[in-house]
C-alpha positions as CSV (number, residue, x, y, z in Angstrom):
1,K,59.7,2.6,-4.8
2,I,59.3,6.3,-4.0
3,A,62.2,8.8,-4.1
4,V,62.6,11.6,-1.6
5,L,64.3,14.6,-3.3
6,D,65.7,18.0,-1.9
7,I,64.6,20.6,-4.3
8,S,65.7,23.6,-2.3
9,N,68.6,24.3,-4.7
10,T,67.2,24.7,-8.2
11,N,70.6,24.2,-9.6
12,S,71.1,20.7,-8.2
13,I,68.2,18.4,-7.2
14,E,69.6,15.8,-4.5
15,L,68.2,12.4,-4.0
16,I,67.9,11.9,-0.3
17,K,66.5,8.5,-0.1
18,T,64.7,5.9,-2.1
19,I,62.0,3.9,-0.2
20,T,60.9,0.5,-1.3
21,Y,57.2,0.4,-0.1
22,A,56.1,-2.7,-2.0
23,E,58.7,-5.0,-0.8
24,G,58.5,-8.5,-2.4
25,Q,55.9,-7.5,-5.0
26,K,57.0,-8.4,-8.5
27,D,55.7,-6.6,-11.5
28,Y,53.6,-4.3,-9.4
29,Q,52.8,-0.8,-10.7
30,S,52.8,2.4,-8.6
31,N,50.1,4.3,-10.6
32,V,48.3,5.8,-7.6
33,R,48.5,9.5,-7.0
34,A,50.6,10.0,-3.7
35,F,48.6,11.8,-1.2
36,Y,50.2,13.9,1.6
37,D,48.4,14.4,4.9
38,K,49.7,17.2,7.0
39,D,47.9,16.0,10.2
40,S,49.7,12.6,10.2
41,N,52.7,14.0,8.4
42,A,52.5,11.0,6.1
43,V,52.2,10.1,2.4
44,Y,49.7,7.5,1.4
45,L,49.9,5.5,-1.9
46,G,49.0,2.1,-3.3
47,S,50.3,-0.4,-5.8
48,W,48.5,-2.5,-8.4
49,G,49.4,-6.0,-9.6
50,G,46.1,-7.0,-11.1
51,S,42.6,-6.8,-9.6
52,K,43.3,-9.2,-6.8
53,F,46.8,-8.0,-5.8
54,G,48.2,-4.7,-4.3
55,T,48.9,-2.8,-1.1
56,Y,48.2,0.5,0.2
57,V,50.7,2.1,2.6
58,K,51.4,5.0,4.9
59,I,54.9,6.5,4.7
60,D,56.0,8.7,7.7
61,V,57.7,11.7,6.3
62,D,60.1,12.1,9.3
63,T,61.2,8.4,9.8
64,Y,60.5,7.1,6.3
65,E,58.8,4.0,8.1
66,V,56.3,2.3,5.8
67,T,53.2,0.8,7.2
68,K,50.9,-1.4,5.2
69,I,47.3,-0.3,5.9
70,A,45.5,-2.4,3.2
71,D,46.2,-5.2,0.9
72,G,44.8,-8.1,-1.2
73,R,43.1,-5.9,-3.8
74,G,44.7,-3.8,-6.5
75,F,44.7,-0.2,-6.2
76,Y,44.7,1.3,-9.6
77,Y,44.5,5.1,-9.8
78,A,43.0,5.0,-6.3
79,G,44.0,8.3,-4.8
80,A,43.2,9.0,-1.2
81,A,41.4,11.9,0.7
82,A,41.5,12.9,4.3
83,V,38.3,13.0,6.1
84,G,38.5,14.0,9.8
85,D,40.6,11.2,11.4
86,Y,40.5,8.9,8.3
87,I,42.3,8.4,5.1
88,V,39.8,7.0,2.6
89,F,40.5,5.3,-0.7
90,G,39.1,2.7,-3.0
91,S,40.0,-0.6,-4.7
92,E,39.8,-2.6,-7.9
93,A,36.6,-4.8,-8.1
94,V,36.7,-8.6,-7.7
95,G,33.6,-9.7,-9.7
96,D,31.6,-6.4,-9.8
97,D,32.2,-5.3,-6.3
98,A,35.0,-2.8,-5.2
99,V,36.0,-2.0,-1.5
100,L,36.1,1.5,0.1
101,Y,38.7,1.7,2.8
102,A,38.9,4.0,5.8
103,Y,42.3,4.1,7.6
104,N,42.0,5.7,11.1
105,K,45.0,7.9,11.6
106,V,44.7,8.0,15.4
107,N,44.4,4.3,16.2
108,G,45.9,2.7,13.0
109,K,42.9,0.5,12.2
110,T,41.5,0.1,8.8
111,T,37.9,-0.5,8.2
112,S,36.2,-1.3,4.9
113,K,33.0,-1.8,3.0
114,T,32.2,-3.6,-0.1
115,I,30.4,-1.4,-2.6
116,A,28.1,-4.0,-4.3
117,G,27.9,-3.6,-8.2
118,S,30.2,-0.7,-8.3
119,G,32.9,-1.8,-10.5
120,S,36.4,-0.7,-9.7
121,I,37.0,2.6,-8.0
122,R,39.8,3.8,-10.4
123,A,39.7,7.5,-9.2
124,S,40.6,9.6,-6.3
125,V,38.3,10.1,-3.4
126,V,37.4,13.8,-2.6
127,A,36.1,15.2,0.6
128,D,34.0,18.1,1.5
129,N,32.5,18.9,4.9
130,G,33.1,15.4,6.3
131,T,31.5,13.6,3.2
132,C,33.6,11.5,0.7
133,Y,32.7,11.4,-3.0
134,F,34.0,9.0,-5.5
135,V,33.3,7.6,-8.9
136,S,33.3,4.0,-9.8
137,N,34.3,2.2,-13.1
138,N,30.7,1.4,-13.7
139,G,29.9,5.2,-14.0
140,N,28.3,5.5,-10.6
141,L,28.9,8.6,-8.4
142,Y,28.6,7.8,-4.7
143,S,28.9,9.7,-1.4
144,A,30.2,8.2,1.8
145,V,30.3,9.0,5.5
146,I,32.5,7.4,8.0
147,D,31.3,7.4,11.6
148,A,33.5,7.5,14.8
149,E,33.8,3.8,14.9
150,G,34.9,3.6,11.2
151,N,31.7,2.3,9.9
152,I,31.2,3.3,6.3
153,S,27.7,4.2,4.8
154,E,27.5,4.9,1.1
155,T,24.9,6.3,-1.2
156,L,24.4,6.2,-4.9
157,I,23.9,9.7,-6.1
158,A,23.9,9.2,-9.8
159,D,24.3,6.4,-12.5
160,V,25.9,8.0,-15.4
161,G,25.8,4.8,-17.3
162,Y,29.4,4.9,-18.8
163,A,32.6,3.7,-17.5
164,S,34.6,6.4,-15.6
165,S,37.9,6.9,-13.9
166,C,37.4,10.7,-13.3
167,T,37.8,12.2,-10.0
168,P,34.6,14.2,-8.9
169,L,34.9,17.8,-8.1
170,V,33.0,19.5,-5.2
171,Y,32.5,23.3,-5.9
172,G,30.1,25.5,-4.1
173,G,28.3,22.8,-2.4
174,H,27.5,20.9,-5.7
């Protein structure tokens, strides 16, 4: 569930609405950082119920309508980033392979790419100048580009060699 609060009056915070976004999912956790995208005026977040179970959703800020944009794999700490027309986020690994997803805000279609040997993507994706960066649980740092058709191409930048759930930071082009 997600709660919508009115915090305009600091003396009294008012609960406006509680939204169930993982309907029917028992024992699922909501441990994904919610991401607000101003262009689509929506909040994006996921749920986790084990490495093979979970959903990622879009919640319209005006109507509170919930749209499922990905499911089937767990989304554990898998925060999103906006890159052009896309919302990009990662998943838990099944075996040793995670999936990177790209949801198109314009046409509502989600594309994906399996990142072989990556381990889980348990960090937020960050974006800089049209390129995404993310760290996998196997300690790999990747960059990824999404073309106009939603095709994802990733490049392994570095293998740190240690498990990581840290979100990368891009500063000054580095």
